Backbone bond lengths (Angstrom), bond angles and torsions (degrees), N, CA, C in turn:
res aa  C-N    CA-C-N  psi(-1)  N-CA   C-N-CA  omega(-1)  CA-C   N-CA-C  phi
1 M - - - 1.447 - - 1.526 109.84 -
2 N 1.286 114.57 139.20 1.452 120.51 177.51 1.523 108.68 -90.92
3 D 1.335 116.48 108.00 1.460 120.92 -177.00 1.525 113.29 -71.35
4 K 1.333 117.95 -2.97 1.462 120.67 176.80 1.523 111.61 -98.49
5 D 1.316 116.45 -8.30 1.463 122.20 177.50 1.533 107.88 -70.16
6 L 1.319 116.97 125.77 1.462 120.78 -177.05 1.525 112.76 -59.97
7 R 1.328 117.14 -32.02 1.470 120.03 177.87 1.521 110.73 -65.98
8 V 1.322 116.25 -40.54 1.470 120.89 178.74 1.522 109.63 -65.81
9 I 1.312 116.47 -44.92 1.466 121.15 179.26 1.526 110.35 -59.65
10 K 1.333 116.44 -46.31 1.468 121.51 -179.33 1.529 111.23 -62.41
11 T 1.313 116.92 -42.88 1.463 121.12 -179.37 1.524 110.97 -65.51
12 K 1.326 116.83 -47.38 1.466 119.95 -179.76 1.522 111.13 -63.69
13 K 1.329 116.87 -37.62 1.466 120.33 178.21 1.527 110.24 -65.06
14 A 1.325 117.25 -42.72 1.465 120.60 179.03 1.525 111.09 -62.58
15 L 1.318 116.77 -42.44 1.465 120.46 -179.09 1.525 111.65 -68.72
16 T 1.325 117.66 -42.54 1.464 119.63 179.56 1.526 110.63 -68.19
17 S 1.319 117.44 -38.91 1.469 120.63 177.30 1.521 110.82 -63.59
18 S 1.311 115.78 -40.18 1.458 120.92 178.65 1.524 110.73 -63.14
19 L 1.316 116.64 -48.23 1.463 120.04 179.24 1.521 110.58 -61.36
20 Y 1.314 117.46 -43.83 1.466 121.48 179.79 1.529 110.59 -59.26
21 A 1.328 116.46 -45.62 1.468 120.85 179.88 1.524 111.16 -63.20
22 L 1.312 116.65 -41.64 1.462 120.28 179.40 1.527 111.46 -66.39
23 L 1.328 117.03 -36.54 1.465 120.64 179.56 1.527 111.97 -65.17
24 E 1.323 116.75 -23.45 1.463 120.00 178.37 1.526 112.09 -73.61
25 I 1.341 117.01 -19.10 1.463 118.80 -175.68 1.531 114.56 -118.75
26 E 1.326 117.58 -12.49 1.464 119.41 179.49 1.524 110.88 -153.28
27 P 1.337 116.69 157.91 1.465 119.78 -179.40 1.529 111.66 -69.92
28 F 1.322 115.23 153.02 1.463 121.21 -178.60 1.524 111.56 -56.80
29 S 1.307 116.79 -36.14 1.471 120.24 -177.34 1.526 113.01 -62.73
30 S 1.321 117.74 -24.37 1.468 119.53 -179.74 1.531 112.91 -97.45
31 I 1.319 117.06 -1.99 1.465 121.45 178.59 1.526 108.66 -86.34
32 T 1.307 115.97 131.64 1.463 121.24 179.06 1.527 109.92 -113.30
33 V 1.316 115.66 162.80 1.464 120.25 175.45 1.526 109.11 -59.82
34 H 1.315 116.18 -37.89 1.466 120.36 178.30 1.532 110.85 -58.73
35 K 1.342 117.49 -46.22 1.468 121.21 179.30 1.524 111.27 -63.33
36 I 1.322 116.34 -42.89 1.465 120.74 179.91 1.526 109.86 -59.61
37 C 1.318 115.73 -47.72 1.467 121.03 -177.65 1.518 111.79 -67.59
38 E 1.310 116.59 -42.13 1.465 120.72 179.51 1.524 110.03 -61.30
39 N 1.313 116.61 -44.15 1.460 122.21 179.96 1.533 111.56 -66.32
40 A 1.324 116.92 -33.18 1.469 121.77 -178.74 1.524 112.60 -86.93
41 G 1.329 116.85 -14.57 1.460 120.01 -176.73 1.518 112.70 72.96
42 I 1.333 115.24 34.42 1.467 121.81 -176.94 1.530 108.72 -126.24
43 H 1.316 116.93 142.30 1.464 121.31 178.73 1.527 110.68 -71.44
44 R 1.329 115.53 149.86 1.472 120.30 179.53 1.518 112.32 -60.94
45 T 1.320 117.97 -35.29 1.471 119.36 178.79 1.521 110.60 -61.41
46 T 1.318 116.91 -36.53 1.468 120.67 177.03 1.522 110.11 -66.95
47 F 1.332 116.81 -40.90 1.463 120.66 176.75 1.519 110.09 -53.57
48 Y 1.332 115.88 -49.13 1.462 120.48 -175.39 1.528 113.16 -72.87
49 K 1.305 118.44 -12.29 1.469 120.75 172.13 1.526 110.61 -75.04
50 H 1.329 116.08 -22.50 1.461 121.08 -176.23 1.527 113.77 -107.45
51 F 1.325 116.95 -32.35 1.462 121.70 -175.81 1.524 110.20 -137.13
52 Y 1.327 115.86 145.68 1.465 121.35 179.52 1.528 110.93 -71.29
53 D 1.343 115.61 -42.21 1.461 120.97 -179.47 1.521 109.31 -160.36
54 K 1.323 116.80 -176.05 1.463 120.32 -177.15 1.533 111.63 -68.36
55 Y 1.315 116.88 -24.91 1.462 120.38 178.89 1.532 110.64 -69.46
56 E 1.315 116.65 -39.94 1.463 120.12 177.07 1.528 110.32 -65.64
57 L 1.326 117.01 -38.32 1.468 120.39 175.73 1.523 110.23 -63.32
58 L 1.323 117.91 -40.66 1.463 121.41 178.65 1.525 110.64 -61.77
59 V 1.316 117.60 -44.39 1.468 121.42 177.73 1.527 109.79 -60.18
60 Y 1.330 116.73 -44.34 1.465 121.25 178.70 1.533 110.19 -61.42
61 L 1.328 117.58 -43.99 1.466 121.60 178.43 1.526 110.69 -59.68
62 L 1.314 117.19 -44.33 1.467 120.82 179.44 1.524 111.60 -65.06
63 E 1.328 117.43 -36.08 1.465 120.78 176.09 1.523 110.73 -65.29
64 V 1.317 116.77 -41.57 1.468 121.09 178.75 1.522 110.15 -63.81
65 I 1.322 116.62 -44.56 1.464 120.46 178.73 1.523 110.06 -63.09
66 G 1.328 116.93 -40.37 1.461 121.38 179.50 1.516 113.54 -63.88
67 K 1.325 116.74 -32.34 1.466 120.62 179.05 1.522 111.91 -74.38
68 N 1.327 115.74 -26.54 1.471 120.30 -179.04 1.490 107.93 -93.90
């Protein structure tokens, strides 16, 4: 994946924002890829083009938070 592609940036931002919002209202253990995608308005196949699973997305979210 080209991390400079605006589509990739937009998709990753939507997924991380979705996960962050869900974490504010429920524990990580009850969050599913389906919920993340539904909340972000992104298909699951697109999710899996960018992340292996919800744990990889969580690591990415923590890295983004750490950089800011």
